C-alpha positions in Angstrom: -21.8 7.0 -17.4 -24.0 6.3 -20.4 -26.9 5.3 -18.2 -26.7 8.6 -16.3 -26.5 10.6 -19.5 -29.6 8.9 -20.9 -31.5 9.8 -17.7 -30.5 13.4 -18.0 -31.5 13.6 -21.7 -34.9 12.0 -21.1 -38.2 13.9 -21.6 -38.5 13.9 -17.8 -34.9 14.0 -16.6 -34.1 12.1 -13.4 -32.5 14.4 -10.9 -31.5 14.2 -7.3 -34.0 14.2 -4.5 -34.6 17.8 -3.4 -32.9 18.9 -0.2 -35.0 20.1 2.7 -36.0 23.7 2.7 -34.0 26.1 4.9 -34.6 25.5 8.5 -35.8 21.9 8.0 -32.4 20.3 8.1 -30.4 19.0 11.0 -28.6 21.2 13.5 -25.0 20.3 13.1 -23.1 19.6 16.3 -19.4 19.9 16.9 -18.7 22.0 13.8 -17.1 25.5 13.7 -19.7 28.2 13.2 -18.4 29.4 9.8 -16.9 26.1 8.6 -13.4 27.5 8.6 -11.9 24.6 10.6 -13.4 22.0 8.3 -12.2 23.8 5.2 -8.6 23.5 6.4 -9.0 19.7 6.3 -11.2 19.0 3.3 -11.1 22.0 0.9 -10.3 21.0 -2.6 -9.8 17.4 -1.5 -12.5 15.2 -3.1 -12.2 11.8 -1.4 -14.9 10.1 -3.5 -13.6 7.0 -5.5 -15.2 4.6 -7.9 -16.2 1.3 -6.2 -13.9 -0.3 -8.8 -11.0 1.2 -6.8 -11.7 -1.6 -4.2 -11.9 -4.3 -6.8 -8.6 -3.2 -8.5 -7.0 -2.9 -5.0 -7.8 -6.6 -4.2 -6.5 -7.6 -7.6 -3.1 -5.9 -7.2 -2.8 -7.0 -3.6 -2.4 -10.6 -4.8 1.2 -9.9 -5.8 2.2 -8.8 -2.3 3.8 -11.4 0.0 5.3 -11.7 3.4 9.0 -12.7 3.5 10.4 -15.1 6.1 14.1 -14.6 6.1 17.0 -16.3 8.0 19.8 -13.9 8.8 22.6 -15.5 10.8 20.9 -17.4 13.6 17.7 -15.4 13.6 14.5 -15.3 11.6 12.9 -12.1 10.5 9.9 -10.9 8.6 9.4 -8.3 5.9 7.1 -7.5 3.0 7.6 -7.7 -0.7 5.9 -8.4 -4.0 6.3 -10.4 -7.2 7.6 -8.5 -10.2 8.1 -11.1 -12.9 7.7 -14.9 -13.5 10.1 -15.9 -10.7 11.5 -12.6 -9.2 10.4 -11.0 -6.0 11.3 -7.5 -4.9 11.8 -6.1 -1.3 14.3 -3.9 0.6 18.0 -4.6 0.7 17.9 -4.5 4.5 15.2 -7.3 4.5 17.5 -9.7 2.7 20.9 -8.6 4.1 22.2 -8.7 7.7 23.2 -5.2 8.7 24.8 -6.5 11.8 27.1 -8.9 9.9 28.7 -6.9 7.1 25.5 -7.1 5.0 25.7 -10.8 4.5 22.8 -12.0 2.4 20.1 -14.3 3.9 20.8 -18.0 4.0 17.1 -19.0 3.6 14.1 -17.1 2.2 10.4 -18.0 2.0 7.7 -15.8 0.3 4.1 -16.2 1.7 1.3 -15.3 -0.6 -2.3 -15.1 0.4 -1.4 -14.7 4.1 -4.6 -12.9 4.9 -7.7 -12.8 7.1 -11.2 -13.0 5.8 -14.0 -10.7 6.9 -14.7 -12.9 9.9 -11.0 -12.7 10.9 -10.4 -16.3 9.9 -6.9 -17.0 8.5 -6.8 -18.0 4.9 -4.4 -20.8 3.7 -1.1 -19.2 2.6 0.8 -20.3 -0.4 4.5 -20.6 0.6 7.2 -20.2 -2.1 10.8 -21.3 -1.5 13.4 -18.9 -2.8 17.0 -19.3 -3.9 19.1 -17.4 -1.3 22.1 -17.6 -3.6 20.2 -15.5 -6.3 19.9 -12.4 -4.0 21.2 -9.2 -5.6 20.4 -5.6 -4.6 21.5 -2.0 -4.0 22.1 -0.9 -0.4 22.1 2.8 -1.3 18.6 2.7 -2.7 17.5 -0.2 -0.4 16.2 -2.6 -2.9 16.9 -6.3 -3.4 15.5 -9.1 -5.5 15.4 -12.9 -5.0 14.4 -15.7 -7.4 11.7 -18.2 -6.5 12.6 -21.9 -6.9 9.0 -23.2 -7.3 6.2 -22.1 -9.7 4.1 -19.3 -8.4 0.4 -19.7 -9.4 -1.1 -17.2 -11.9 -3.5 -15.9 -9.3 -0.6 -14.2 -7.7 0.2 -12.3 -10.9 3.3 -10.0 -11.0 2.9 -6.3 -10.3 2.9 -4.0 -13.3 6.4 -2.6 -13.4 6.1 -1.0 -16.8 3.2 1.5 -16.3 4.6 3.2 -13.2 2.7 6.1 -11.6 3.8 9.7 -11.2 3.4 11.2 -7.8 3.2 14.8 -6.5 3.0 16.5 -3.1 -0.5 16.3 -1.7 -1.4 13.2 -3.7 -2.5 10.1 -1.8 -0.7 6.8 -1.7 -1.7 3.3 -0.5 0.7 0.7 1.0 -0.2 -3.0 1.0 1.9 -4.6 3.7 2.5 -7.2 6.4 3.1 -5.0 9.4 4.8 -6.9 12.3 4.7 -10.0 10.1 0.9 -10.1 10.5 -1.6 -11.1 7.8 -1.8 -8.6 4.9 -3.1 -5.1 5.6 -3.4 -1.8 3.8 -2.5 1.7 5.0 -5.0 4.2 3.4 -5.9 6.8 5.9 -4.4 10.3 6.3 -1.9 9.0 3.6 -0.8 12.3 2.0 2.5 12.7 0.1 4.6 15.5 1.7 7.9 15.3 -0.3 9.0 14.1 -3.7 12.3 14.1 -5.6 13.9 11.8 -8.2 14.8 9.1 -5.6 12.6 9.7 -2.5 8.9 9.9 -1.6 7.9 10.8 1.9 4.3 10.5 3.1 2.0 10.2 6.1 0.5 6.8 6.6 0.6 3.9 9.1 3.2 1.2 8.7 5.2 -0.9 11.2 8.3 -3.0 11.5 7.8 -5.7 8.9 6.2 -3.3 6.4 9.7 -2.8 4.8 9.6 -3.8 1.1 5.9 -3.1 0.5 4.8 -1.6 -2.8 3.5 2.0 -2.7 0.6 2.7 -5.0 -1.1 5.9 -6.3 -4.9 6.2 -6.8 -4.7 4.4 -10.1 -3.1 1.5 -8.4 0.2 2.1 -10.2 3.4 1.6 -8.3 5.2 4.8 -7.4 7.7 3.5 -4.8 9.2 0.8 -2.6 8.5 1.4 1.1 11.8 1.9 3.0 11.0 2.6 6.6 8.8 4.5 9.0 9.8 7.4 11.3 8.2 9.1 14.3 8.1 12.9 14.6 8.0 14.4 18.0 6.3 17.8 18.0 5.6 19.5 21.3 5.8 16.2 23.1 3.3 14.5 20.7 4.5 11.5 18.7 3.2 11.5 15.1 
């Protein structure tokens, strides 16, 4: 902000362009007469973010991968992310077969860079084989880790698991994920935290099957949770 401070301290301070005089502005359409409806949605909620937020988001997104998992005779997809040199984190239920006494997966692949560019062209993914025999986890808290058997390039750097974020009700969270096993996406609209305790965070956002195991970030791009599942809420016949 030093440039802006210098502008304000100059002999002729640089200020914002004046707004039009009363009556010269636009007539707003579709708004409540006194603004009360709008205040219910946006009051005390500043949604402006530094453009560096986008750059940092793309940086941390590199650690997120799609899992391709063999459970029994079927193949499934999930999401996860790199947490150390050769360890990857996801949900317990992604790497264990709930229909067969929670038997661990017999084959696991992690797909990094499975994404689309701006023109919706698929980028070349980097596929990492994992050691299914290394799988460990905790069913109660729904986490599991697996060890990669090949070297993961530095560009897919591990997530920061030391400086974890602290989250509160009404904060916003961001989920980088592979919904439905599709190329990487981010959930970042109407994504407000509604409940927090020592073990659980609940929030509004968009996820789908296949999003399980995604990292949940705060506005500083610090990890605050591991996405477990989505639920639908039926209110007066409307699915939310």
